[in-house]
Structure formats: C-alpha cells, structure tokens
C-alpha positions, 0 to 999 in steps of 0.5 A: 586489541583483542577485546577492542576486535571482538566489541567491535564485532559484536557491535556488527552482528547487533547491526546486521540482527537490526537490519534483518528484523527491520528487513522482516516487518516491512516485509510483513507490514508490505503483505499487510497493506496487500492484504488491507487493499483487498479487502477495501476493494472487497468491501468498495463492491460491497456496498457500491457494487460488483460493477465497480473496478478497484486498482492497486497502483503505487509502491505497494505493487512491488516488495523492492519499492515499498518502505515502512512509510509507503501511503496505499494507493487505490483507483475507483472506476465505477464511483459516480461524483455523488458516491465518492466522497462515501465511498472515499471516507469508507475506504480510508476507514479500513486503512486504519492508520494508513495513509490512503490516496484514493483516485476517482479513476473517471477524474484523474489526469490521463498519464495518471489514468495511464500509469494505472492502466499500465501498471495497476493490478485489479483487486 
C-alpha cells in the first residue's frame, strides 16, 4: 500500500511539473507574439507612413484569455484599398506561423470598430 501511495504522489508531482511547463510556455509565447505585433506595426508604418494607426485586439490583450492556439488580431487605420492586400501580405510574413486576423478598420462592421476602439491597444 505504501508503494502505491508513493507512485501516486510521484505521478501527481509530475502532473504539476507538466502544468508548470505548459504555463511557462504559454506565457513565453504570449510575450513573443506581443513583440511580433509591435514589429508588424513598426514595419507597416515604415512602409506606408507614420500616419498609420495599428491596433492590437483580441486575446493578446489579456494573458488570462490567451491560449496557445490564439491568433494575432490587428486592425489598421489609414491603409487605402489599393495597398491593403500588400500590407496584409507584409504583416503575414512577419506573423510567420501565427494565424493573422488583419482588419482594415474603415471597412469593418460598426460593432467590430466599436470593440477595437474601446478595447484595443494602439501599437
């Protein structure tokens, strides 16, 4: 019986270690993706002008809501219809293997624009 308790507590300790490793990876990835969002904003302003306003919105605003499979949500104010697709391609290249949701603010639905204005973070 004592050996069974020892094995069970060893298993529990390993589960706790795994949970800590997963949480550390989640935090590391969250910070990395936020840095990547800032890099994308800088690159877009360098290419299309300092007037460009780039918002971060969605789960990358809050570590508690962030999951390992979260995407990168960016909204841009100031892109013309002619340069939107080129800007999206540039942003996607910076995003790498991270799924990118790239919104041209001016053409977004009003509820989404309101959410971005109220909850988003200017990068």
